[in-house]
KEKELO-57054 format. One record per atom (N, C-alpha, C): residue in three letters; x, y, z. Coordinates in pm, whole numbers, padded with zeros to 5 digits, always signed. Layout:
REM KEKELO-57054
ALAXYZ/...
END
This chain:
REM KEKELO-57054
MET-03938-00443-00283/MET-03820-00378-00230/MET-03843-00227-00234/THR-03802-00160-00128/THR-03808-00015-00120/THR-03667+00040-00128/LYS-03649+00145-00207/LYS-03518+00209-00218/LYS-03515+00334-00132/PHE-03398+00363-00079/PHE-03377+00482+00001/PHE-03251+00553-00047/ARG-03249+00684-00034/ARG-03130+00764-00066/ARG-03082+00828+00064/LYS-02953+00828+00085/LYS-02896+00888+00205/LYS-02920+01038+00203/ARG-02969+01091+00313/ARG-02994+01234+00322/ARG-02861+01311+00316/PRO-02864+01426+00256/PRO-02740+01506+00253/PRO-02713+01568+00391/VAL-02624+01507+00464/VAL-02589+01553+00597/VAL-02443+01596+00596/VAL-02415+01713+00649/VAL-02277+01760+00659/VAL-02218+01701+00787/ILE-02102+01639+00775/ILE-02034+01580+00890/ILE-01899+01647+00909/ASN-01845+01634+01027/ASN-01707+01676+01054/ASN-01622+01551+01063/ALA-01502+01558+01009/ALA-01412+01443+01012/ALA-01269+01492+01030/ILE-01188+01408+01091/ILE-01048+01439+01113/ILE-00968+01313+01081/LYS-00858+01328+01011/LYS-00776+01213+00974/LYS-00682+01178+01089/TRP-00680+01049+01125/TRP-00590+00999+01229/TRP-00454+00976+01166/THR-00355+01053+01209/THR-00220+01044+01152/THR-00125+00965+01240/GLY-00170+00933+01360/GLY-00081+00867+01456/GLY-00005+00967+01540/GLU-00011+01093+01500/GLU+00063+01199+01570/GLU-00029+01312+01619/ASN-00158+01300+01598/ASN-00250+01409+01633/ASN-00348+01369+01743/ARG-00295+01301+01843/ARG-00377+01253+01954/ARG-00454+01365+02023/GLU-00388+01474+02054/GLU-00454+01585+02124/GLU-00566+01646+02038/GLU-00541+01655+01909/GLU-00643+01707+01817/GLU-00766+01616+01815/ILE-00743+01485+01817/ILE-00854+01389+01820/ILE-00929+01401+01952/LEU-00857+01413+02062/LEU-00923+01427+02192/LEU-01006+01555+02200/THR-00957+01662+02142/THR-01033+01787+02138/THR-01156+01773+02048/PHE-01141+01700+01940/PHE-01251+01674+01845/PHE-01363+01593+01911/ASN-01327+01508+02006/ASN-01422+01422+02075/ASN-01496+01501+02182/THR-01611+01554+02146/THR-01691+01631+02242/THR-01796+01544+02309/GLY-01807+01419+02269/GLY-01904+01328+02328/GLY-01848+01262+02453/THR-01921+01167+02504/THR-01879+01100+02626/THR-01809+00968+02599/ARG-01797+00928+02474/ARG-01731+00802+02440/ARG-01580+00817+02452/GLU-01516+00710+02492/GLU-01371+00713+02510/GLU-01299+00663+02386/ILE-01175+00708+02372/ILE-01086+00662+02267/ILE-00958+00612+02335/ASP-00916+00493+02298/ASP-00790+00440+02348/ASP-00688+00443+02236/PHE-00571+00496+02263/PHE-00463+00501+02165/PHE-00366+00388+02195/LEU-00341+00303+02095/LEU-00260+00184+02115/LEU-00116+00205+02067/MET-00028+00118+02112/MET+00114+00130+02079/MET+00141+00109+01930/ASP+00053+00039+01858/ASP+00075+00015+01715/ASP+00025+00132+01629/MET+00000+00247+01692/MET-00043+00370+01626/MET-00188+00362+01576/SER-00264+00269+01629/SER-00406+00265+01598/SER-00482+00323+01717/ALA-00611+00341+01698/ALA-00696+00392+01805/ALA-00821+00305+01811/VAL-00871+00283+01930/VAL-00997+00211+01947/VAL-01100+00310+01995/ILE-01207+00322+01919/ILE-01316+00413+01952/ILE-01430+00329+02007/HIS-01474+00362+02126/HIS-01584+00290+02189/HIS-01714+00353+02140/THR-01777+00289+02041/THR-01897+00342+01978/THR-02022+00278+02038/LEU-02136+00330+01998/LEU-02263+00271+02041/LEU-02279+00129+01990/GLU-02213+00097+01879/GLU-02221-00037+01820/GLU-02111-00129+01872/GLY-02026-00081+01960/GLY-01915-00160+02011/GLY-01782-00095+01978/ASP-01674-00161+02012/ASP-01540-00106+01987/ASP-01505-00118+01840/MET-01453-00007+01784/MET-01412-00004+01644/MET-01270+00051+01637/LYS-01188-00011+01553/LYS-01047+00027+01540/LYS-01027+00125+01425/ALA-00950+00230+01451/ALA-00909+00326+01348/ALA-00759+00309+01329/ASP-00719+00272+01208/ASP-00578+00261+01175/ASP-00527+00397+01130/MET-00396+00413+01133/MET-00337+00536+01085/MET-00383+00561+00941/GLY-00428+00682+00911/GLY-00477+00715+00778/GLY-00629+00707+00766/ASP-00695+00643+00863/ASP-00840+00640+00863/ASP-00894+00776+00908/TRP-01016+00802+00871/TRP-01085+00923+00915/TRP-01168+00890+01037/ILE-01179+00984+01128/ILE-01270+00971+01241/ILE-01381+01072+01218/ILE-01501+01020+01207/ILE-01618+01100+01172/ILE-01701+01127+01296/LYS-01750+01250+01305/LYS-01842+01285+01412/LYS-01983+01280+01354/GLY-02067+01195+01409/GLY-02204+01180+01362/GLY-02292+01297+01404/ILE-02417+01290+01363/ILE-02507+01403+01387/ILE-02544+01420+01534/LYS-02518+01319+01615/LYS-02544+01329+01759/LYS-02416+01344+01840/GLY-02305+01372+01772/GLY-02177+01391+01839/GLY-02097+01264+01859/GLU-02151+01151+01814/GLU-02081+01024+01829/GLU-01967+01013+01729/LEU-01863+00941+01766/LEU-01747+00924+01678/LEU-01743+00782+01627/TYR-01695+00767+01505/TYR-01669+00634+01451/TYR-01565+00645+01340/PRO-01485+00538+01320/PRO-01382+00541+01218/PRO-01438+00512+01080/CYS-01369+00562+00978/CYS-01411+00540+00840/CYS-01285+00526+00754/LYS-01279+00420+00675/LYS-01166+00400+00584/LYS-01168+00509+00477/PRO-01051+00553+00430/PRO-01045+00661+00331/PRO-01127+00635+00205/ASP-01127+00513+00153/ASP-01202+00486+00031/ASP-01353+00493+00054/MET-01398+00454+00173/MET-01540+00463+00205/MET-01582+00608+00224/LEU-01496+00689+00286/LEU-01528+00831+00302/LEU-01541+00896+00165/GLU-01448+00866+00076/GLU-01450+00925-00058/GLU-01572+00880-00138/ALA-01616+00756-00119/ALA-01732+00704-00192/ALA-01862+00757-00137/THR-01863+00795-00010/THR-01988+00833+00056/THR-02006+00983+00071/TYR-01898+01056+00086/TYR-01905+01199+00114/TYR-01828+01279+00011/GLU-01862+01406+00001/GLU-01786+01498-00083/GLU-01751+01619+00001/PRO-01638+01685-00028/PRO-01598+01802+00050/PRO-01702+01915+00041/VAL-01716+01990+00148/VAL-01806+02104+00154/VAL-01722+02229+00149/MET-01755+02316+00057/MET-01683+02444+00047/MET-01726+02533+00162/GLN-01627+02597+00226/GLN-01659+02683+00341/GLN-01634+02826+00308/
END
């Protein structure tokens, strides 16, 4: 078995509140579409297929500009805030 460590990569993320649709659309600089649903969730069309972001989830911009949703506990376990 070979072990690997995740490289320290700085990402941008925005929390989906259900009320910040325009902010999310501005954040999306890639060509992938986001559909906002009536139940206050969003569907992000990713390279891996459609992924749902519920209210309170984070939307992460990957290193190639791609977007994908991330549950708050997974974001906290995987990333740490960067001081600016």
